[in-house]
C-alpha positions as CSV (number, residue, x, y, z in Angstrom):
1,M,157.3,65.0,79.4
2,R,160.9,65.8,78.8
3,L,163.1,66.9,81.5
4,L,165.3,69.5,80.6
5,P,168.4,71.3,82.1
6,F,168.8,74.3,82.5
7,L,160.4,110.6,107.7
8,A,157.4,108.7,107.6
9,C,153.8,110.2,107.1
10,I,151.8,107.8,109.4
11,A,149.1,105.7,107.1
12,L,146.0,105.8,108.9
13,I,143.1,105.4,106.5
14,C,142.2,107.7,103.5
15,G,139.3,109.5,104.5
16,G,136.1,109.2,105.7
17,L,133.5,107.1,104.3
18,A,129.7,107.3,103.4
19,T,127.9,106.3,106.4
20,G,126.0,104.1,104.3
21,G,128.8,101.5,103.7
22,L,132.1,101.2,102.3
23,A,131.7,102.5,99.1
24,G,130.9,105.5,99.4
25,P,133.2,109.0,98.6
26,Q,136.5,109.2,100.2
27,A,138.9,112.1,101.0
28,G,141.1,113.7,102.8
29,I,143.8,111.5,104.2
30,D,146.2,109.5,102.0
31,N,149.4,109.0,102.8
32,E,150.5,105.9,101.0
33,V,153.2,105.4,98.8
34,A,153.5,104.8,95.2
35,I,156.8,103.3,94.4
36,E,158.0,103.7,90.6
37,G,154.1,103.5,89.7
38,Y,151.5,101.2,91.2
39,N,151.7,97.6,91.0
40,N,149.1,96.6,93.8
41,E,146.7,94.1,91.9
42,P,143.4,92.6,92.8
43,I,143.8,89.0,94.3
44,S,140.7,87.8,92.8
45,T,142.7,87.7,89.5
46,Y,144.5,84.7,90.8
47,S,144.0,81.2,91.0
48,A,142.6,80.0,94.5
49,E,144.9,77.8,94.6
50,A,147.9,80.6,94.7
51,D,149.9,80.9,97.9
52,F,148.5,84.1,98.6
53,V,145.3,83.6,98.3
54,K,145.4,81.2,100.8
55,L,147.2,83.7,103.3
56,G,145.0,86.6,102.4
57,R,141.7,84.8,103.7
58,G,143.2,85.9,107.1
59,V,143.7,89.5,105.8
60,G,140.6,91.4,106.5
61,L,138.8,95.2,106.3
62,L,138.9,96.5,109.5
63,R,135.7,98.8,109.6
64,I,135.9,101.5,112.0
65,E,132.7,103.2,113.1
66,T,132.9,106.5,115.0
67,D,130.8,109.6,115.5
68,G,132.6,111.4,113.3
69,G,131.9,108.7,109.8
70,T,133.5,105.5,109.0
71,F,136.8,105.1,108.0
72,P,138.9,101.4,106.5
73,C,142.1,99.7,107.6
74,T,143.4,96.3,107.4
75,A,143.6,93.4,110.2
76,F,144.3,89.8,110.6
77,L,144.3,87.1,112.4
78,V,147.0,85.9,114.4
79,S,145.0,83.4,117.2
80,E,141.5,82.2,117.0
81,T,139.8,85.0,118.8
82,H,142.5,87.7,117.6
83,L,143.3,90.4,115.0
84,L,146.5,92.2,114.7
85,T,146.5,95.9,113.2
86,N,148.1,99.8,114.1
87,N,147.5,101.7,117.1
88,H,147.0,104.2,114.6
89,C,143.9,102.4,113.4
90,V,142.2,101.7,117.0
91,P,142.4,103.6,119.0
92,G,144.6,106.2,117.3
93,V,141.9,107.7,114.8
94,L,140.1,109.3,117.5
95,D,144.2,111.6,117.5
96,H,144.0,112.1,113.5
97,P,143.8,115.9,113.4
98,D,141.7,115.3,109.9
99,V,139.6,113.3,112.0
100,T,136.4,115.3,113.8
101,A,135.5,112.4,115.8
102,T,135.4,111.7,119.7
103,Q,134.2,108.2,120.0
104,I,134.5,105.0,118.4
105,L,130.7,103.3,118.1
106,S,131.7,100.2,116.6
107,V,134.5,97.8,114.8
108,T,133.9,95.3,112.0
109,W,136.3,92.9,110.9
110,M,135.3,92.2,107.4
111,A,136.7,88.9,105.6
112,G,136.4,87.1,102.2
113,Y,135.9,90.4,100.4
114,T,138.1,89.9,97.3
115,H,136.0,91.3,94.0
116,P,135.4,94.8,93.6
117,G,132.8,96.6,94.2
118,M,131.4,93.3,95.7
119,I,131.3,94.6,99.2
120,E,127.5,91.9,100.0
121,E,130.1,89.3,99.9
122,A,132.7,90.1,102.8
123,E,131.4,88.2,106.1
124,G,131.6,90.7,109.0
125,F,132.1,89.7,112.8
126,D,132.2,92.0,115.6
127,V,135.3,93.4,117.3
128,D,135.9,94.5,120.8
129,V,135.9,98.4,120.8
130,T,139.0,98.3,123.3
131,P,142.2,96.8,122.7
132,V,143.4,93.6,124.5
133,E,146.9,95.0,124.1
134,T,148.5,97.7,122.3
135,S,151.7,99.7,121.6
136,K,151.8,103.6,120.2
137,E,155.7,103.2,120.5
138,L,155.6,100.3,117.8
139,D,151.8,101.3,116.5
140,Y,149.9,98.2,117.2
141,T,147.1,96.5,118.4
142,V,145.9,93.2,118.9
143,L,141.7,93.5,119.1
144,R,139.3,90.6,119.8
145,V,137.1,89.4,117.6
146,R,134.4,87.3,118.1
147,G,132.0,84.8,116.6
148,D,135.1,81.8,115.7
149,P,136.9,83.6,112.6
150,A,139.1,81.5,111.9
151,A,136.8,78.6,111.8
152,R,136.8,79.5,108.2
153,Y,139.9,81.6,107.8
154,P,143.3,81.0,108.9
155,V,145.3,82.3,110.9
156,L,148.6,83.8,110.1
157,P,151.6,82.1,110.7
158,L,154.0,85.0,112.2
159,T,157.9,85.0,112.3
160,D,160.9,87.4,114.0
161,A,163.1,86.9,110.9
162,V,165.5,89.4,110.4
163,A,164.6,91.0,107.4
164,K,167.5,90.8,104.8
165,E,168.1,93.1,102.0
166,G,165.9,92.7,99.2
167,M,163.8,90.2,100.4
168,P,160.7,89.6,98.7
169,Y,157.7,90.5,100.1
170,W,154.2,90.1,99.8
171,I,151.7,92.8,101.4
172,I,148.0,91.9,101.2
173,G,145.2,94.4,102.3
174,H,142.7,96.9,101.7
175,P,144.0,100.2,100.6
176,K,141.0,102.2,100.8
177,G,138.7,100.4,102.1
178,E,138.2,99.1,98.9
179,S,138.4,94.9,98.0
180,Q,141.8,93.1,98.6
181,R,144.6,93.6,97.1
182,I,148.0,92.5,96.8
183,S,151.5,94.4,96.0
184,R,154.5,91.7,94.8
185,E,156.1,93.7,91.7
186,G,159.2,95.2,93.0
187,C,158.0,94.6,96.7
188,R,161.3,94.0,98.6
189,A,163.4,95.0,101.3
190,A,164.7,98.4,100.9
191,R,168.1,99.3,101.2
192,P,168.6,99.0,104.7
193,P,166.1,96.4,105.1
194,S,164.8,98.1,108.4
195,E,166.0,101.4,110.4
196,G,165.6,101.7,114.2
197,N,162.4,99.9,115.0
198,R,160.8,100.2,111.4
199,L,161.1,97.7,108.3
200,R,161.6,99.5,105.3
201,H,159.9,98.3,102.1
202,T,159.2,99.3,98.5
203,C,155.5,97.9,97.9
204,D,153.4,99.7,96.8
205,T,150.4,100.4,98.8
206,L,147.6,103.3,99.2
207,G,145.4,104.5,103.0
208,G,143.5,102.1,104.2
209,N,146.7,99.4,103.9
210,S,147.5,100.5,107.6
211,G,147.9,97.0,109.5
212,S,148.3,94.8,106.4
213,P,150.6,91.8,107.1
214,I,154.1,92.2,105.3
215,F,154.8,88.4,104.2
216,D,158.4,87.2,103.8
217,S,157.1,85.4,100.4
218,S,159.7,82.5,100.3
219,A,158.7,81.8,103.9
220,R,155.1,82.3,103.9
221,Q,155.1,84.3,106.8
222,V,154.5,87.7,108.7
223,I,157.5,89.8,109.1
224,G,156.4,92.9,109.8
225,L,153.2,95.1,110.1
226,H,152.6,97.4,107.5
227,N,152.1,101.4,108.9
228,A,153.4,104.9,107.3
229,G,155.6,105.6,104.0
230,N,157.8,108.4,103.2
231,E,156.9,110.2,99.7
232,R,160.1,112.0,99.8
233,V,162.4,109.3,100.1
234,G,160.0,107.0,97.9
235,I,159.8,103.8,100.2
236,N,157.0,102.5,103.1
237,F,156.9,101.4,106.2
238,G,156.7,98.9,108.5
239,V,157.2,97.2,112.2
240,P,159.6,94.1,112.4
241,M,157.4,91.6,114.1
242,A,160.6,90.1,116.4
243,L,159.9,93.6,117.6
244,I,155.9,93.4,118.6
245,L,156.5,89.5,119.6
246,G,158.9,90.4,122.5
247,Q,156.5,92.6,123.7
248,S,153.4,91.5,123.5
249,G,152.0,88.8,125.5
250,V,149.4,87.8,123.7
251,L,151.5,87.0,120.4
252,K,154.7,85.8,122.2
253,A,152.0,82.8,123.9
254,T,150.3,82.6,120.0
255,A,153.9,81.9,118.1
256,A,154.7,79.6,121.5
257,A,152.1,77.5,120.3
258,A,153.0,74.9,118.2
259,P,152.7,75.8,114.9
260,K,150.5,73.7,111.9
261,P,152.0,72.4,109.3
262,L,149.5,73.7,105.5
263,P,147.9,70.4,104.4
264,L,149.6,68.9,101.2
265,V,149.6,71.3,98.6
266,M,149.7,71.0,95.1
267,S,149.7,73.7,92.3
268,L,150.6,73.6,88.9
269,Y,150.5,76.3,85.6
270,P,149.2,76.8,83.5
271,E,146.4,74.1,83.2
272,A,146.8,73.2,79.2
273,L,149.7,73.6,77.7
274,G,151.2,72.1,74.1
275,V,153.9,70.2,72.7
276,G,157.2,72.6,73.4
277,E,155.5,74.6,76.3
278,E,157.0,74.0,80.1
279,L,154.6,73.5,83.1
280,S,155.5,75.3,86.3
281,V,155.0,73.0,89.4
282,A,155.3,74.0,93.2
283,A,154.2,70.9,95.9
284,D,154.1,71.8,99.5
285,V,155.1,68.9,101.3
286,P,155.2,68.2,105.6
287,A,158.5,67.5,107.2
288,D,158.0,64.0,108.0
289,C,156.6,63.4,104.2
290,T,159.2,61.4,101.5
291,P,156.9,62.5,98.8
292,L,157.1,60.2,95.6
293,F,156.4,62.2,92.2
294,Y,153.9,61.1,89.9
295,D,152.3,61.5,86.3
296,V,149.1,59.9,86.1
297,A,148.7,59.4,81.8
298,P,144.8,59.8,80.5
299,S,145.4,55.6,79.7
300,G,146.3,55.4,84.0
301,R,149.6,55.0,82.8
302,L,151.8,55.8,86.1
303,V,155.0,57.9,84.7
304,P,157.8,58.8,88.2
305,L,159.3,61.7,88.4
306,P,162.2,61.9,90.4
307,T,162.8,64.0,93.3
308,E,166.0,65.5,91.9
309,I,164.3,67.2,88.9
310,F,162.6,69.7,91.9
311,Q,164.2,73.2,93.7
312,Q,163.7,72.5,97.1
313,V,163.0,75.9,99.4
314,K,162.6,75.6,103.1
315,L,159.2,77.0,104.1
316,S,159.7,76.7,107.6
317,A,160.8,73.8,110.3
318,L,157.3,71.6,109.4
319,Q,157.0,72.4,105.3
320,T,159.4,72.1,102.2
321,R,158.1,73.6,98.7
322,F,159.6,71.5,96.1
323,Q,159.4,73.3,92.4
324,T,160.1,73.7,88.5
325,S,159.7,77.0,87.3
326,P,161.5,78.3,83.4
327,A,164.5,79.8,85.7
328,A,165.1,76.1,87.3
329,Q,167.7,74.5,86.7
330,Y,165.5,71.4,85.1
331,G,161.6,71.9,83.5
332,L,159.2,69.8,82.8
333,V,158.6,70.1,78.8
334,V,155.7,68.3,76.7
335,V,156.9,66.7,73.8
336,E,154.8,64.8,70.8
337,E,155.1,61.6,72.5
338,D,153.1,62.7,75.4
339,E,149.4,61.6,75.7
340,K,146.8,64.0,74.7
341,G,144.2,64.6,77.3
342,T,144.0,65.3,81.0
343,H,147.0,64.4,83.5
344,R,147.2,64.0,86.9
345,L,150.5,64.7,88.2
346,G,151.2,64.9,92.1
347,F,152.5,63.4,94.9
348,A,151.5,60.7,97.8
349,C,153.2,60.0,101.0
350,G,153.3,56.4,102.8
351,P,154.3,54.2,105.7
352,E,158.1,54.7,105.4
353,D,158.1,50.6,106.4
354,Q,156.1,49.3,103.9
355,D,156.6,48.3,100.5
356,V,155.3,51.3,98.1
357,R,153.3,49.2,95.7
358,Q,151.0,48.1,98.7
359,W,150.0,51.6,99.4
360,L,150.6,53.6,96.2
361,R,148.1,51.3,94.4
362,P,144.7,52.2,96.5
363,V,146.3,55.9,96.4
364,I,146.3,56.5,92.5
365,E,143.0,54.7,92.4
366,R,141.5,57.4,94.2
367,V,143.1,59.9,92.3
368,M,141.3,58.3,89.2
369,G,138.6,58.1,90.8
370,G,138.5,62.4,90.6
371,T,139.5,62.7,94.0
372,L,142.8,64.8,93.8
373,V,143.9,65.3,97.5
374,G,142.9,63.1,100.4
375,E,144.1,60.4,102.8
376,V,143.1,56.4,102.4
377,A,144.0,53.5,104.8
378,V,146.5,51.7,103.8
379,P,148.8,48.5,105.6
380,G,151.1,50.2,108.5
381,G,149.3,53.3,108.2
382,T,147.9,56.1,105.9
383,A,148.5,57.9,102.7
384,S,148.4,61.4,102.0
385,F,148.2,62.9,98.6
386,A,147.9,65.6,96.6
387,F,147.3,65.7,92.6
388,R,146.2,68.5,90.1
389,E,144.8,68.3,86.6
390,F,146.6,69.7,83.3
391,T,145.7,69.4,79.7
392,V,148.3,68.7,76.8
393,R,146.9,69.9,73.7
């Protein structure tokens, strides 16, 4: 490879669902805003390795069954036993003028519903109907979820960071009670980014997105809770997570717990490329790791990649992203001399007080044997590694 320089309407729910399931006809309440065309995309069209797909596993459909019908919202894991959604979803659904219900009968959090029309793939968890905490003013509710969902789905990281104009966002949720979708194209903090106790954003949403997390896509953290839209001004709204964290005793305790870094993550795109085409790389590296990057050619030849070619983006105090892309200063471009076939590109971290040759050999042996992510005992401790395969045509 050659190195190249280079006025808010409450966004409750989209209407009553057929009591037989979430695939039934919907009607009535639809107060969300699509900004300059609807760009909300099915999350299932992306690789399972994409960061937003992984984070989206902690977001689920909230199925609210009442004596007047069943209604959808979105909720996400904020601790091993708690979900966060909007107050106007639970308990506020009963106060909506278009909902003829007097009692919430049950609430279910449905995780893993990612493919359109495949509600049967979702895993349901019972949720206590009575909130642990709720605020009508800040439009948030903390609910207790049963069944240990955190054993299979991630607790999402929260941040009290202040929104800045143009900050890139992701919104992941279940519009109209359908499979999970993401808003990312044109999705950012508006001008101004906040107003009173509201975040202002340009992300496309539909009814059912209420309770969706607003991610700062650079930090991969939840900066707000989506809750409303204004069609007249073409802006959607959310509640700043800083305000919720400042009021919620439950979430404050959760945020105070020691944050856990994501595991070593390595992503490549595309998975196959020819001469003249460029490879984009993203590696999420724990702060206590000094990564060494290598390309393992089909013949087993080891080619080191200098860390200087990677743009470094601090995701948190515990994690840094090393990345290359067509827009970055440097790029990795396939040339004629590159071996054809399957390459393995990635990084490894080992004991800093040990000779690299002592711990790198067993790592590369594992990678050549087909283990692309893992750990191996080496002299002086443990070496961790994360690699991905790509093919040179």
